[in-house]
Structures are given as structure tokens and as C-alpha cells.
C-alpha positions in Angstrom: 213.8 -115.4 -7.1 210.8 -116.8 -8.9 209.9 -113.4 -10.5 213.4 -113.2 -11.8 213.4 -116.7 -13.3 210.3 -115.9 -15.3 212.1 -113.3 -17.2 215.1 -115.4 -18.3 215.6 -118.4 -20.7 215.0 -121.8 -19.2 218.7 -122.8 -19.3 219.8 -119.6 -17.5 217.0 -120.1 -14.9 218.2 -123.7 -14.1 221.8 -122.5 -13.8 220.7 -119.9 -11.3 218.8 -122.5 -9.3 221.8 -124.8 -9.4 224.1 -122.1 -8.2 221.8 -121.2 -5.3 221.5 -124.9 -4.3 225.3 -125.3 -4.3 225.7 -122.3 -2.1 223.1 -123.6 0.4 224.4 -127.1 0.7 228.2 -126.9 0.2 230.0 -125.8 3.3 233.5 -124.6 2.6 236.2 -127.1 3.6 239.1 -124.9 2.9 239.5 -121.3 3.8 242.4 -119.0 2.6 244.8 -118.3 5.5 244.4 -114.9 7.1 242.1 -113.7 4.3 244.7 -114.3 1.6 243.3 -115.2 -1.8 244.1 -118.8 -2.9 246.7 -119.2 -5.6 245.7 -120.7 -9.0 247.0 -124.1 -7.8 245.2 -123.9 -4.5 242.0 -122.9 -6.3 242.3 -126.0 -8.6 243.0 -128.3 -5.7 240.1 -127.0 -3.6 237.0 -129.1 -3.2 234.8 -125.9 -3.1 234.6 -122.7 -5.2 237.4 -121.0 -3.3 237.5 -117.9 -5.4 233.7 -117.7 -5.6 233.5 -117.9 -1.8 236.1 -115.2 -1.5 234.3 -113.0 -4.0 231.0 -113.3 -2.1 232.7 -112.4 1.1 233.7 -109.0 -0.2 232.0 -106.0 1.4 229.8 -105.4 -1.7 229.7 -109.1 -2.8 231.0 -110.7 -6.0 232.0 -108.4 -8.9 233.8 -108.7 -12.2 236.6 -106.5 -10.9 237.4 -109.1 -8.3 237.9 -111.9 -10.9 239.3 -110.1 -13.9 243.0 -110.3 -13.1 243.0 -113.7 -11.4 243.7 -115.6 -14.7 245.5 -114.5 -17.9 243.2 -114.1 -21.0 242.7 -117.1 -23.3 245.1 -116.6 -26.2 246.6 -119.7 -27.9 245.2 -122.5 -30.1 246.8 -125.6 -31.6 246.9 -124.1 -35.1 249.7 -122.6 -37.2 248.3 -119.1 -36.7 248.6 -119.7 -32.9 246.3 -116.8 -31.7 242.7 -117.8 -31.2 240.5 -117.0 -34.2 237.4 -114.8 -34.0 234.5 -116.1 -36.2 232.9 -113.3 -38.3 229.5 -114.1 -39.9 226.1 -112.7 -40.6 223.4 -114.3 -38.4 223.2 -118.0 -39.2 225.1 -117.7 -42.5 226.5 -120.8 -44.1 229.9 -119.3 -45.0 232.1 -117.8 -42.2 235.3 -115.9 -42.2 238.2 -116.4 -39.7 239.9 -113.3 -38.2 243.0 -114.2 -36.2 242.7 -112.3 -32.9 246.2 -110.6 -33.1 245.1 -109.0 -36.3 247.6 -111.1 -38.3 245.2 -112.1 -41.0 241.9 -113.5 -42.3 241.4 -117.2 -43.2 245.0 -118.0 -42.4 245.8 -121.7 -42.8 245.7 -123.8 -39.6 247.6 -126.8 -41.1 246.2 -129.0 -38.3 244.0 -131.6 -39.9 241.6 -133.0 -39.0 241.0 -130.6 -36.1 240.9 -127.5 -38.2 239.5 -126.8 -41.7 240.8 -124.4 -44.3 238.6 -121.8 -45.9 239.0 -119.2 -48.6 242.4 -117.7 -49.6 244.6 -116.8 -46.7 245.4 -113.1 -46.4 248.1 -112.1 -43.9 248.8 -108.5 -42.8 252.1 -106.7 -42.4 253.0 -103.2 -41.2 256.1 -101.0 -41.4 259.0 -100.7 -43.8 260.8 -103.2 -43.6 257.5 -105.1 -43.0 256.7 -107.1 -39.8 253.7 -109.2 -39.1 250.8 -107.3 -37.7 250.4 -108.3 -34.1 253.7 -110.2 -34.2 255.1 -108.8 -30.9 252.7 -109.4 -28.0 253.9 -106.4 -25.9 253.0 -104.0 -28.7 249.5 -105.5 -29.3 246.3 -104.4 -27.8 243.7 -107.1 -27.4 240.7 -107.1 -29.7 237.7 -105.0 -28.7 234.1 -105.2 -29.7 232.2 -102.1 -30.7 230.3 -100.7 -27.7 231.5 -103.8 -25.8 229.2 -106.3 -27.6 228.8 -105.7 -31.3 230.9 -107.9 -33.6 232.9 -105.1 -35.2 236.4 -105.9 -33.9 239.2 -103.3 -33.5 242.7 -104.5 -32.9 245.6 -102.0 -32.5 249.3 -102.6 -33.0 252.1 -100.2 -32.2 255.0 -99.7 -34.7 257.9 -97.3 -34.5 255.9 -94.5 -36.1 252.3 -95.0 -35.1 249.5 -97.1 -33.7 247.9 -98.9 -36.6 244.2 -99.8 -36.1 242.6 -102.7 -37.8 238.8 -102.8 -37.8 236.9 -105.9 -39.0 233.4 -107.1 -39.3 231.1 -109.4 -41.4 228.5 -107.5 -43.4 224.9 -108.8 -42.9 223.6 -108.0 -46.4 222.7 -111.3 -48.1 224.9 -110.6 -51.1 228.0 -110.4 -48.9 226.9 -112.9 -46.3 226.6 -115.7 -48.9 230.3 -115.2 -49.7 231.5 -115.2 -46.1 232.8 -111.6 -46.5 235.0 -109.9 -44.0 235.4 -106.2 -44.4 238.5 -104.5 -42.9 239.7 -101.0 -42.4 243.3 -100.0 -41.6 243.9 -96.5 -40.3 246.4 -94.3 -38.4 245.3 -92.1 -35.5 246.0 -88.4 -35.0 249.1 -89.2 -32.9 251.0 -90.8 -35.9 254.5 -89.4 -36.3 254.6 -90.1 -40.0 253.4 -92.4 -42.8 253.1 -96.1 -42.2 252.9 -98.9 -44.7 250.3 -101.7 -44.5 250.5 -104.8 -46.7 248.0 -107.5 -47.4 249.8 -110.6 -48.6 247.5 -112.9 -50.7 248.3 -116.6 -50.3 246.8 -117.8 -53.6 248.8 -120.4 -55.5 247.2 -119.4 -58.8 247.7 -116.4 -61.1 245.9 -113.2 -60.0 245.0 -110.0 -61.8 243.2 -106.7 -61.0 240.1 -105.3 -62.5 237.8 -102.5 -61.1 239.6 -102.5 -57.7 239.1 -106.2 -57.3 241.6 -109.1 -57.2 240.5 -111.8 -59.6 241.6 -115.4 -60.1 241.9 -117.2 -63.5 238.2 -117.9 -63.5 237.5 -114.1 -63.2 236.2 -114.6 -59.6 236.9 -111.9 -57.1 238.9 -113.0 -54.0 239.4 -109.5 -52.6 238.0 -106.1 -53.3 239.8 -102.9 -52.2 239.5 -99.2 -51.9 241.5 -96.6 -53.7 244.2 -96.5 -51.1 245.8 -99.8 -52.2 248.3 -100.7 -55.0 248.8 -104.3 -56.3 252.3 -105.7 -56.5 251.7 -108.7 -58.8 255.2 -110.1 -58.4 255.0 -110.5 -54.7 251.1 -111.0 -54.6 250.8 -108.1 -52.1 248.4 -105.2 -51.8 250.2 -102.1 -50.4 248.8 -99.0 -48.8 250.9 -96.1 -47.5 248.9 -94.4 -44.9 249.3 -91.0 -43.4 247.7 -89.5 -40.3 243.9 -89.8 -40.3 243.9 -91.8 -43.5 242.4 -95.3 -44.0 242.5 -98.2 -46.5 239.7 -100.7 -46.8 239.4 -104.3 -47.9 236.6 -106.8 -48.6 237.8 -110.4 -48.4 235.6 -113.2 -49.7 235.8 -116.6 -48.1 233.9 -117.9 -51.1 235.1 -116.4 -54.3 232.6 -113.9 -55.8 231.4 -114.9 -59.3 231.5 -111.3 -60.4 233.8 -108.3 -59.8 232.6 -106.2 -56.8 233.1 -102.5 -56.8 234.2 -101.4 -53.3 235.3 -98.2 -51.6 235.4 -96.5 -48.2 231.8 -95.4 -48.5 230.6 -99.0 -49.0 232.6 -100.1 -46.0 230.8 -97.4 -43.9 227.3 -98.3 -45.3 227.8 -102.0 -44.5 229.2 -101.2 -41.1 226.1 -99.2 -40.1 223.8 -101.9 -41.6 225.6 -104.5 -39.5 225.1 -102.5 -36.3 221.4 -102.1 -37.0 220.9 -105.8 -37.9 222.5 -107.1 -34.7 220.7 -104.5 -32.5 217.4 -105.5 -34.1 218.1 -109.1 -33.3 218.9 -108.3 -29.6 215.8 -106.1 -29.3 213.6 -109.0 -30.2 214.6 -111.1 -27.2 214.6 -111.0 -23.4 216.5 -108.1 -21.9 218.5 -108.5 -18.8 220.2 -105.7 -16.8 222.7 -106.1 -14.0 224.7 -103.4 -12.2 227.9 -104.1 -14.1 227.5 -103.0 -17.7 230.4 -105.3 -18.7 228.2 -108.3 -17.8 225.4 -107.0 -19.9 227.8 -106.6 -22.8 229.1 -110.1 -22.2 225.7 -111.8 -22.5 224.8 -109.8 -25.6 228.1 -110.7 -27.2 227.5 -114.4 -26.3 224.1 -114.3 -27.9 225.5 -112.7 -31.0 228.4 -115.2 -31.1 225.9 -118.1 -31.0 224.1 -116.7 -34.0 227.4 -116.3 -35.8 228.3 -120.0 -35.2 224.8 -121.2 -36.2 224.1 -122.2 -39.8 220.4 -121.8 -40.7 218.5 -123.6 -37.9 221.5 -125.7 -36.8 223.1 -124.5 -33.6 226.7 -125.5 -34.3 229.2 -126.0 -31.5 231.9 -124.0 -33.3 233.1 -123.0 -36.8 236.2 -123.6 -38.9 237.2 -126.8 -37.0 236.1 -130.3 -36.2 233.4 -129.0 -33.7 231.5 -127.2 -36.5 228.5 -129.5 -36.0 225.5 -130.0 -33.8 226.0 -131.7 -30.5 222.4 -132.3 -29.4 223.2 -133.1 -25.8 225.1 -129.8 -25.3 223.9 -127.4 -28.0 220.4 -127.5 -26.6 221.8 -125.5 -23.6 221.9 -122.5 -25.8 218.1 -122.4 -25.7 
């Protein structure tokens, strides 16, 4: 036990010690009848870790597979966009972007002051013709996935009548993009697509917009969105439209902080920044302690948690959250991240 604790951060070590102590001194007071697993309500009412005890009693001990279907996934938040947001950011960057986890948009308005803050220009996504909200029907939505299980390059898939539309999103780590809180997105159709599919990006700007060099500019000539050749601008409806065919894609760069100059952008730039993002996060992980457990999903989870902490942080401030009232330092709790 001691040799293990020397290889992990202090907070993790103390948690392991605490868990061991609890197991040694807490005798179970309630046991599931005839080996049946306690219900959610029974688990809540129990004075001991009923599910934990049941997991440890399995022939091979506790495992992720034992727990993964006991509770539904976290999904809802008290904001107008409803689905929980995913923070996208370069490590410790001051400006973040907010990807709604059903793929419905970037920097969508929460309209829940003072708990949530607004940032950038809201961009919502629609698919099909006639259009429907991306991710609007839960039964046709596949939950977001991180690249390789831990890298913050998020893929969300939504099934329409004609095809599965994939939405891939990440925050580039290059300083020029990170300073603007940039989110880069790629929409694509897979090989199984039965026909073409329309994707729309609706821009929620109240001011006048115009296009120059594949960028959407405001009246101050600042870029709000840059886009690849696959998009066409409908000025009357303030909508970017891409008609995709099988194996085609269309890319966007959305700036949470308006870019002072027009930014040329294309599919090649998306791919370059994606590879740079992968390398940057892997370098950061390689600098720290490495833990390995039998279940690779657990390894992915701790790596994703560490990356998430760096995305919430601003410079040397270990913020509690981002985009809401908890985007600040709570000294008594944030120290646990050490």
C-alpha cells in the first residue's frame, strides 16, 4: 500500500487511505435480500455503501461494468439549452467556449442569470430539410465521445432520415486561437449515408453581418465565424448552409471573442490544429505521474479528469467551473485538485 501511495498525488493517496479505513471499520448494517442488488432508493436510504459492498463481493471484485448501468447518465442543467455543456479550452486559457452536449450549438444562451454567464455569439446547429435541431430527439442521439477515450476532441452523432451526421469539436491549443476561445467543428456524413444531408449553422447575432474571405464579420470588421469552402451564407436568415454528400465534410471555427482580423480557414487548417491539439494534451499528460489499472476506461477517466481541470483553470487559478457562477477559485475545495 505504501509503495502505491508514493506514486500518486497527495489528494489521491489520502482518498485511498480513507476508503481503506472505511472498509475496515464500517460493518454493513443492511444486506440485500437473497443476493439481490439494492434499488436506487434502498441505496440512498442505506447507512453503508450498499452498492460498493455488493461490487466488492463479486467473484472478481469491484469493476466498472458492475456500476455502469446502475444510474442513468447525467444530462440536464438549469439553462435554456437544457443539455449539460462541455467546456472546450486550451490549457489554462482565459477565454473558453461552450459546446452543448447534444451537439445543438456552441455558446448558446443560458438565460439563467446570475447562475450562468453568456459568452460570444450563440451558434445553433440544424440538420435535414426541413431543418430540425441537431440532437433534438434523444432517441436518435448518440452521447458525446472523447477521442481515444480521454482527449477533448468530442464527437457527437445524430441520426436523420437519410444519414448519421457526425459533429466533431475541439478547442485548438495554438495561442492565436486560444486567446479568442476558438471552437473548431467538423460536420460529416459516413459511408452509410443514403443521400445528401443539409447542415445549417444559425448565427444569433443581433447586428448586421457580412462575409469576406470565408469569414463572417460584424460591423466592426471583426470575425465571429470562419468557415471552409463547403458553406454558403444566407444573409436574410443569418444562416450558414452546407449540403453534404457521403464522405464529405464542412468545417467551422467559432470565436468566443471576436477576432480583430479576418481569419482564413479551411479543412486543412482544421486537421492541422486537431493534430496539434492531440500532441499538446498528450505532452501535458506525459509530464505527470502515470497510473495504470486493469480497466482501460478508468485510465481514460483519470486522464480526461486531469485535462478537464486544465480546461477549467485560468492561468494559475484552479477555477471550480466555467461559464457560470462557479467560475472562480474555492480555496477550500479547489486545493483538492493538487
